[in-house]
Each structure stands twice: as structure tokens, then as C-alpha cells.
N, C-alpha and C positions, 0 to 999 in steps of 0.2 A: 503493500500499499503506499510505502514511501521509500525514498532513496537516500542513503546516508553518503555525504560528500566528505571526505577526510582531509583533502588538501587543496581546497580551492582557495588561494590567498588573493585578496584585494588589497590595493594600496591604501593605507590610512595616514593620511596628511595632518595628524594632530598628535600632542604629546601623548605618551603611555598614561592612560587613565582608565577608570572602571566605571561601568554604567549604573547609574542610579535610576530610580524610578522617576516617571513622568512628574512634573511639576504638580503639586498639590495646592492649587488656588481655587478650589471649588467653593462656591457660596451657596447656602441654602437658598432654593427658589431661583436659581440662576442657570441658565443654559444659553450662553451668549454666542455660540457659534456651532457650526456643523460638528456633531460627534461630542459637543459638551466642553466645559471648561478645561478639562484636561486631555481633550483630542483623543479620548478613548472609548467613547460611547458608553459611559458608565456614570451613573447618576449616584449623588450622596445621600438620596432620600432614604429614610428608615421609616419602619412601621407601616409597610404596605400589605396589601393583602396577598396571601400565599395561594388562594385559590378564588375563582369568580363564581358568582351565581350562574344558572344555566343560561341565561339572557345577557350575561356580560355586567361589567360594573356599571354604576349609576352614570348616566350621561348628565353632564353639566350644562353643556351648550353646543350649539353647531352654528358655524358661520358658513353660509354659501356665497357664491360669486366671486371666488378668488380668480376664476379663469383657469385655463389649462396649466398643469404645471407638476414637476416632480420634485420640487424642492420641498423641505420640511420647516420646522419653526426654530426661532431663536427667541429667547426669553431674557429680559433685563428688567429688574424693578417690577413695574406693574404693566409692563407692555410686551406684547406677543409680536413678533415680526415674522413675515414670509412674502412670498412673491407669487405672481400668477400671470399668465398672458391673457389680457382684457382688451378685446377688440383690436388685436394686432399690436399691442403695446406691453412690454415687460413693465409690470406695475408692483412696486414695493408697497405693502400694507403694513400698518401699525394698528393692532387691536388691543382693548384693554382686557383684563382677566376674566371680565364677564362675556367676552366675545363680541363686544361692540367696536365698531371702527372708530379709530381716533383720527387717522389720516391715511392718505395714499397719494403716492407721487408716480409719474412715470419716469422710468430710468432709461430706457432705450426702446427701439422697435423689437418686437418679439422674434423668436426664433421660429421660423415658419416652415422649415423643412426637417426631414430626417427627424420624426418623432417631435412635432411641435409642442412648445410649452416651457415654462420657467425652469431653469436648472440650478442655478446657485442659490443656497441657503444664505440669508443675510448674516453679517458678522457684526456684533454690538460691542463697543468699547467706550465704556463712559457715556458721553453726550454725541459720540458719532456711531453711525452705522454705515458699513461698507457691503459692496455688491458687484458681481460680475455678470454681464450679459452674455448670452450665447454667441454673439458677435465680437465679444473681447472688451466691452466697455467696461473700465472700473471706475466705480464712483464711491465718494464719500458725501453722506448726508447727515444733517442735525436729525439725532433721535428723538428730538422734542416735536419737531414739525415737519421733517423731511426736506428742509431747505438744502440746496445743493451747495456743497463746499468745494469740492474739486472733482475732476474726472482726467484719466489717462485711458490710452488704449493699449491692448496687448500687442498690436501691430507696431506702434511707436516703440515698444521694448524689444523688437526683434522676433516676435511671434507670428505664427500663421494659425488662422483659424482651423481647428481640427473638423472632421467630416461632421460630426455630430454637434458642433458647437462647443465653447468653453463651458464648463459645468462645475468648476472648482468653487469653494467658498474661500474668502480672504482669511489668512491667518494673521492675527495681530500679535506680535512679539515685542513687548516693550514699547519702542518708539517707532517700529516698523510694521507695516502692512505688507505681508508678503504674498506674492502671486506666481503663477508659472506660465509665463508667456511661451515657453520652449525657445529652442534655438541655442546658439552659442551661451546666451545668458539665461539659460533654462530657468533657473529660479531667480526671481528679482525681489529685491526689498525696496519699498518705497517709504518716505517718511509719512507717516500716518496722518499728520496734521496739514502738510503742505501736498502731498502726491510726489514730491521730488524724488529722483532715484538715488538710493543711498548706496546700493551695491548690486552687482549681478554675479551670478555664480560663473565659477571657472572650472575647467578641466573636463566637461561633459557638454555634448551637442546632441539634443533630442526633441523631437516634436511634443507638444502639449498633448496629452489625453484628458481624462475625464475625473481623475480623483483630485483630492485636496492635500495640501502639506501638512505634515504632522510634526509637532514640536515635542521634543523629548531631551532628557538631560544625560550626558556622558561624564560621571565624575565632575560635575559643576561646569561642564562645558555644554552650551545649549547647542542643541543639533536639530536640523530639519531633514526630513525625509520625503520623498515624493515618487509616486510611480508615473512614468511618462511612456510615451510611444517609442522611445529608445530604451527601455529598461528602468531598472531602479536606481535612484539616485539619492545621496545624502550629502549634506554640506554644514559646515560650521555656521551657525546662526549669526555670528557676530560679524563675519565678512564675506560670506558665501563661497569660501574656499572648499574644494572637493574633499569629503571624507572617505566615501566609497562609491562605486558604481558597479552595477551588475547587469549583464546583457539579458537576464532573464525577462521572458516575454516581449522582447524588443520586435519590433514590426507586427504585432498582433493585431488584430481587427480593431479592438477598443480594450484599452486597459482603464477600467473604472474604479475598482475600490482603492480607498486609501491605505497606507501602511499602519501597522500597529506596532509598539516598542514596549518591552518589559523585560526585566531581569537580565539584562544582558544581550538581549536578541531583539531583532527588528525583522518583522514578518511581512510579506506582501503576496497576495493571492489574486489571481485574474481568471476570467472566464475563457471560453472559446477553446476548452480542452486544455489550457495551459497549466493550471493548478497553482502550488504555491512554492515560495522559496523563503528560507530563513537563514538570515545572517547573524553569526555571533561576533560580537565586538570584544576586543581584549587588547592587552597592553602591547603586543607585537603587531595588530593590525586586526583585520575583519576577515573571518572565514565563512564561506558558505557552510553552514552546518547541515542542512538537509533541504531536500525538495520533496513535493508531495503531489499526487493526483487525487488525494482524499479530500482535498477541499479546493474545487473548482469554482471560483465564485464570480459570476457575471457582474453583479452589481450590488448585491445586499450587504456586503461588508462581514465584519468579524470583530471580535474583541478578545482580550486576554484578560482572564481572571483566575488568580491562585495558581499559576502556571499552566493553564489550559487555554487553548483557543477554541472559540465557539463561533461558528459562522455559517453563512449559506454556502452549501455544496450542491450544486445542480438543482435537483428538484425538491431539496429538503435543508436539514440543518445537521451538522457534524461537530465532533469535539475531537481536538487532537492535543497531544502532549507538546508543549512548547519547546522543550528541549530536545526531544527526539523526532517529533513528527508522527509518533505511533497513533494512529487512530483508535479512539475509545469507543465511540459509537456514531452511528448515522441513522437518522430517523426523517420520516417525511414531514413531521409536523404539520404546519398549515401550508406545506409546499414552498416553493422557491420564493424567496423574499429576503427582506431586511430585519434587523434585530438591535435592541439595546439592553442594557443591564440595570437593574436597580434592586437593592435589598435581597440579593442572592437569588434573584429570578431574571430569568430571560423574557423580554418582550418581543414576540414574533409578529411580524406583518407581512403576510403573503402578498404577491404581486397579482393575484387574480381574485376576484370576487371579493375584495376587501376583508379577507380572512384575518383575524387576529387571535393569537395564542399566548399562553403563559406557561412556563415550565421552570423548573428549578435548575441553576446552573451547577452541575456537578457532573464529573466524570464517570460516576457510577452508572448512568444510563438516563434515559430521557422519558418522561411522562408530562403530558399536558394536564394542567389543572385548572384550565379555564380556556373558552374559546368562544368567539362571537363574530360578528362581521359588521362592516359599515358600508354604506351605498356610494356608489361612483360607476364610472365606466373607464374601459381601458385598463392597462397596466398601472398598478399602484407601486411606484418605485420610491417614494419619500419615506425615510426612516422614521420610526416611532421615536417619540421623546417622552421621558418622564421627568418631571420637575414639579417640586412644590406638591406633592402628592397627587398629581394629575398626570394622566396619560394623553398625549396629543397625537391624533392620526390626521394626516393629509391625505385625502383620496380624490383626484380630479380636481374639481372645483370647490370641494368641500373641506372644511377643517372641523374636527370632532374634538371634544375635551371630556374626559371621563375621570371621575373621583375614584382613585385606586388606594385610598388610605384604608388601612385596617380600623375596625371600631376598636375603641377603647380596650374592651374587655378582651377582644380577640388578640389585640397587641400584647396585653399583659399576660396572657397565657402563652403565647409563642415565644416571648423574650423572658420568661420567669427565670430560666437559668442562664 
């Protein structure tokens, strides 16, 4: 099921250091960007339901009229942000926590070919919100009222629009807004306040594809990893210098998922029969630890919890050992789709028929403890989000919000020990 690679060494252009866990900057009730505040698809919420009623958790509200889109939500303070294609225009929405519209603005013309619809999930940083259009327009807006602050284009940064349009979400790191235009300066850091170019990556030339950059720390050295059309690429977040690259999945039809990092390993998996690759970082360099065909991930992503990878594998969900790639299990669940993690549980969102599932995140096996569905048409590719005791699901033009908090008595029984 997997292949061990003993001696595939990749150049490491940083001092000998050891990997630390991703930065722990999570705040209760905050999900400011795609895959959450630590870029790992894991919520800090506690006291959540371990099983759902037959008809699912209680629905709090539903907002219709987002337009076509595959983006999910970002949440900051009392505002929920998302995007949609409304009458041919890529529109940025801001809703309050009761699902009522606060404001909306047009960012760019909509992506109208090759699966039309909004792609990028907004990124919120303080009083600013960032967005990328399918055509490559990068914008910064006031989170308070949507006033435009600055824009840049991926093309001006040396990029070329990929076949299915730019789809990444902006990564904010300190004073930087990081994007992946592709090309010789494949990963680019912009000043988040002015939009001015701070640095462009070196040592790698590859086209942009459809995942987002991931920030993690290697012995106090911040690093940024990205999956591209030219393979797997990682840079020093301070200056864009190449840390490692791998040709894995280079030239594939579409490399969509974002990397995941933990415990000295950086993992990336893609679809179209490619599977996954895991890089191990060490004091002497970076080695390819293993590859696998047991996690072929088209778009739904994966996450790492307690030394195990959980993610979309073809028509279901799989669990692999992070250090070895050993397959622990594979189950259909709610079918092919995306997932997130909160309070020991996997929240699954199938791409067909709005199917939603709940299961414990354990390598011992898989069992659904809740299942229901939401309404919409076409494929649902937006990732689920759990934040502030709520589950957010975006399907087509609809955004749903559910209460997934356990009742007090339930919570006390579950956590008594």
C-alpha cells in the first residue's frame, strides 16, 4: 500500500534545526482563513456533540443567494466572510453571526469557464480582508465595510493563469500577505498593508495550481510549503529562499490540496492517480520518507492528528500513519469529499447530494456517529468549518449554520474523567 524511500535526499538551504509544531495562535471563535488559524484544518473548540440526532444537529440559520461557488467561510469577531459568483461578478460577502448580510462588494469578474464559481476563501487579518480571484486579481479590503485598500495581479508578479483559474487563499504571516503566482518567483510575499512586493522565492520555477500555502515552524524558523504544477516546494518564510523541492506530481492535470506539516514531517497528496509524498526534515537535510497510493486526494484535503493522517482517498476517507505511511483503514463514509477536525471528531462533507457525516478521529477504525444532508446542486467542494460551537457548510449558493455544542449534562458526562 505504500513505498518506503530510504535515500532520496533533497537540498536543505537552512541551518541544522529541528521541526516544531505549527504555530499555536488559535483563538476561540476565530477561523480567519482557509484551513483555520494554524493552517491545519483543526478547530480548538471543545464540548461538542460526539453523536448527532437522526436528522442532524439543530440548524441555526441559512443564507441563500451567495451565487455559485466552492469557497468556504472565514470567521473573525462577529463577522462571517465568504465569496460567490453573482450575476457574473466575484462578490465578497460579510454576514453577522445570525446570518444577516452586513455588506457585500464586487472584487472582480467571475470565473466563467471550467467549473464556473468562486474559488478563493477570504483571509481576515485584523481590520483587513484579502482575496484572490480566478483571474489572478489579489485584493485587500476593509473588514469593516469592504472599502478597497489595494490590488495586485498575479500576472504582474510573473504568474500565468492556470487552466481552472487561481484558487488559493492568501496566507498572512506577520507583515506579509503571501500568494503563489507561479513562475520563477513562484511564491511571493507582499506587504500586507501596501501590497508592495517584499520578496519572491528563488531556486524553483513552477506554474501555480490550486492549493494554498501552509505556514509551519522548523526549530523557530518559519517556513512556507506549497503544492504547485511543478511539484512540492518549501521556502524560508523570512526571505523566500528555497528549503526543499520535490518533483512529485509535477505536470499532473490538477494539484489541488494544500500540504500538511507536523512532528518533523511535511505531507502532500494529490489526485489523478498520483497519491501522496511525505518529506522528513532533519539536521542534515530533507529526505523523502515515503510515498503512497493509499491516499489519492483529488480536492478534499487531509489533516494530521496525534501522528496520523486523515483525509480524502478517492471515493472515501482513509487513515495513514504519518511516520511510515502505513494504511490503518479506509471507509466510504459519506463518499468523496472534504473534512475538518474538532474535539476528537472528523466532520465530513461529501461532494455529492450535500451529505454530511461525523466520526471519531482514531486509527483504531471508522464509525459514523451522525449523518444528514443539506440542499444544493452540483458538486459541493467547500470545506466544512467548525468554529465557536457551530458547523458551517457551504453548498452551491447556500450557507448553512448548525449548533454542534453538547448539552451541559452531556458534556459533563463525556469529560468527567
